[in-house]
C-alpha positions, 0 to 999 in steps of 0.5 A: 401381564404388562397390563396388570402391572400397569393397573397396579401402578395406577397413581393413587392421586389420580385414582382418588381424584377420578373417584371424587369427580365420578361421584360428583358427575353422577350427582350433576347428571341425575340430581332427581335420583337423589332428591324429590324437592324442586330446588326453586320451590318456595315453602313458607312453612319450612323457612330456615329449618335445621338439617333433619330427616325431612331436609337433609341439609336444612332449608333457606330463608325461602323454605327451599331445600338446601340439599336439593339446591346444592345437588342441582347446582352441581351441574351448573358449577361443573359445567362452568369449570369444564366449559370455562377451560375447554374454549381457552384451551383450544384457543390458547393451544392453537395460538401457542402452536402458531406462535412457537412454530412460525416465530418472527412477527407472528410470534411477537404479535401473539405474545404482545397480545398475551402481555396486554392481557397479563397486565390486568389482574385475572378477576378484575378483568373478568369482572370488567367484562361481566360488567359490560355484558348483562350479568348471567351465565353467558357473561360469566362464560365470555369473561372466562374465555377472554381471560384464560386463554393466555396461559395456554398460549404461553405454555404451548409456545414454550414447549413448541420452541423446544420440540420444533428443533427435534430430529423427527420434526426436521425429518418431516420438513425434509420429506416436504410435509405441510406445516399443518401436518407437521404441527398437528402430527409431529409437534402437537402430540408431544406438547399437549400433555403439559397443557392437559395437566394445567387444564385439570388445575385450571378447572378448579380456578374457573369453578372458584372464579365462577362461584366468586362472581355469583357471590358478587351477583355477577354470575348465575342469577337467582333463583337458579341454584349455584354454589356461589349464589347459595353461599351469598344468599346465606351470608346474612344467616351465618349465626342462625342458619349456618347450613345454608353456606356450609354445605355448598362450600363443602361441595365446592371444596371437595370438587375442587380437591378432586380436580386438583388430585387429577392434575397432581396424578397426571403430573406425576405420571408425566414426570415418571414417563420422562424419567 
């Protein structure tokens, strides 16, 4: 009875977000099941064809099927969003735990490093890092990893400063548990939820940043399909072939909306759990 009651109270935002992301994930992992066109094949006899039964989303200026390119780009863009968050999440969480728990000079060193990175605008720093490296997917990941960890470090540190004085942490110290055990078993489970909620929203930011970098020619390189790159390639044809930019833009917005709903749903659940 308890389980049924919990199912009925499943957060609608979380459910809607999960539904969107599951559908997007299916498209990302098995794109060949939805289209028989190769996303990089050039067809000189199908240049700038409007959406039709033959080409659901039309074709671009090289005759490539837009639906195929958008579907295959889903895998890359979702991967950019998730992996651009995963590494900073791990790094930032680790540094935040160390900074908040030990304090003193270690805390000052880590927080001053955070302040240095916070002094530069997010996109400016990311573009500068990509400019140093050769433009491409690896450079895009590296730039995201280097600029995104600081938010997690600050968030986890603030949570640790509250939790580390709790009675159960003091009890663990009295029992002479090691610092590693106290941090990983007593503190981490109680501070991780906020970082997870933030990560769900950060995926959206990373996806938009990745698309923006590809739009500027600093991210995924042609002819690899990627939503930002497809939009960039179609900007010269907005008045005559609107479909080149509209459809990848819709997929980008819908996917970002799905992750945002997941973040909102998790936030509501956490807030009700603390109430």
